[in-house]
N, C-alpha and C positions, 0 to 999 in steps of 0.2 A: 568626673563627668561620667552623665546619665545616658545609657545606652537603651534607645528606645525601640523594639522591633516593631518590624512593618505590621501592618492590619494583615488578617486572614482574608484572603481573592471569599466570595460570595456563594463563586462557583467553583466546582472543581472544575482540575486543568488534568489535560492530561499527559503523560507526560512518556516520557523511555527511561527503565529501566538497563542498566549495567549490567546482561547478563546475556552472554552473548552461546550460552547452551543451545547446539543443535543451527548456529551459524551460519555462513560459508562466507568467508571475507578473501579480498584479493586487493594485494600491498602493492600498489607500481612504486620504484623505488629512482631512481637521475644515479648512473654513475658516476655525474659532471661532481665532483668535491666531494668525493668518496667520503674524503679523511672526517665531514659532516653526515652524510646519506645514515652513511651506517650506522653510525650512535643510532639519528633518527631510527632506524630498520630495529637497529638490536629493541630499543624500548615499547616501538609499537608493539612488538614481536609478543613480547612482554607484558604490556595491555591487552593485547589481546586473551591471551594463555588464565594471568589470573579474574580472567572476568570470568572465565569460562568456556573457551572457546580450545576445540581438540586442532593437533595440527595438522593430520586431516584436514581440515578444512580454513587453511587460508594456506593462501596462493602468493607465491612472491613473485611479480615481472617485474626484471632489470629494462631498463629504457637509458641512450645512449644524452640526454640532459633534461632537466627543465621543459624546454620545448616538446619534446617528445609527450609527456605525463600525460596530457589530457587526452591523443588520438588512443592512444596503451587503455587508458579507463574509459573511454564509447566505446572500448569496442570489448572487451572485458563486460561491464554494464550491460551491454546486446545482447550475452550469450545466457544475459539471465537464470545464472549460477549462482549468482551474488545475490547476499545481502545487504553487504554496504562497500564501497571498494575507496582506498587509502592512500593517498595523492602524498611523495613524502619528494621531496629534495630538497637543491642548495644555492641563493641566486647570491650573488659579493656584486655590489657595485664597480667597475671601472672606469675607467680614464672617455669615455664615449659610452652614445645613446644607448649599445647595448642591450646594457640592464632597462630597463625603462622598458624595451622593444615588448624585448621576453618577461617583464613580469606584468605585462597587459594582458599579452597572449597566451599567458598560463592562465593566469586567473579567470578571466573570460573565458576558454577553453574548458576547467574547469565546471566552472556554476553552468554553462548551456550544459554539458555531456548530465550533469548532474538534469538539471529542469526538463528534458527532454527524454530524457532515459527512465526516471521515473526514482533510478537507486541515487541513495544518496552517496555523498560521495567528500572524504574528510582533507578540508587544507590544511597540509604537513605542509607545506615546501616555505623555505623562509626566506627572506627578500630585506637581505643587510647589504650596513654600508660597511662593515666590516668583518673579517675573518678573526679579530676578538666574539662581536656582535653574536654570531653565528653560535662558534664555541660555547659560548653562556647560553644560549639558547638546548645547545645538543645539549645537553647534564651535567653544567657550569653552574653559573648562580641563577639561568633563568627556567631551572627546567629543563624538561624535553618536550620537544612542540611532535616527538614523531607517540612518543605513550600517550600524550593530551587529542591527539588527531587518533589513536584509537578509541579511547573511550567514546569519544566523540563522532565516534564510528558506530560503536558498539549502540551508545542508547540511540542513532538517528535509527538505525536497521529493528530496534525493536519498535521503537514510535510510528514508523512508517510500516506496519505489521497492525501495532494494534489502530491505526488509524482505517486502514485497509478491511479486516476483519467485521466490525461491524455493521455496513456499509454491503457487503458480500452477502454479510447475515440473514437481514436483514432483506435482502432477494432470494436468499435460497429457503430460511430454515420460516421467517415473518410475512412479509404481505405477501410477497410471489409466493409462497407453499399455502399458503390462507387461501386464496385467491382460488387458489387452484384446489387443492381438498375442496371448500363449499362448492366452486361446479362441479366436479367428478361428483360430490354425495348430495349432492341436494339436485342434482340431474334426472336422475332416473327417480326421483320422489315426483318432479313438477314432471314427468314425462307420465306417471301412472295415473297422479291425479289430473293431467289432462285428459289420458286417455281415460280414465269411470268418470269426468264429466260429460266428456263423448257421450259413454256410453251410457247415461242416465238420459243424456237428452236424446239420443236417439231411441233409446224402451221406451219416454214418453210419449212424442212423438209418437208414438207406433201405433200405442195405446190410445190416442188420439182421434187419431185416422179410424179406429177399430169402433171405440165407440160412437163416431158418427156416420160409418155406414150401421151400428147396433141400430141409432135410432131413428134412423132413415125411413126402415120397412115398421117399426114397430109408426109410426106418422101414420104410414101410410094404411096399415090393419084399421089401428084407431079413427079415419076418414068414413071406412067404406062401412063399419059399423057404426058408425054415428044416419048414414046411411041408407 
């Protein structure tokens, strides 16, 4: 079996880096199903530290359950202190429709908070049918979703900054600065040129007037001589 690699794209892609150096993160973790969420939290912290984040730049906020995660995440994002928010929780299906309601509200709330605040939110809330599935996703057979959420948060924080910097740089150091510099530098020159033109025109008009005045007496004297 021959494995074919996909063709490289013709255009360069802007991507985030797994570098959390000098970036701040907030982790919102639910206490409900603590047996699972604490393992998600430990792996999320491990992921941030492995990518270069400092312990002082990671804030941990605990909420009662998954339903309270979007509210806390939005409040943290509005402070503008953090480059990304990591949301961790665990929801297990029960015998009632309560599971479906909570899952929809948590998912919608986290997504809405990320879109409206502009701060990346990493979704690390497990939505499992059984406890065995949650254990598998909290570090057993399926990896650890807390670690994956941390890596996603680091990459999105880097990508968000990379997207914003060129746009602001063009306004400050590019087109805006260029036009302002040109205006400031050329404005005095234009003013001087205009003044010099005005001065020259005034000199010309005065000389012409004097010349016309001098020509009149000459013409009068010539007519008297002829007579």
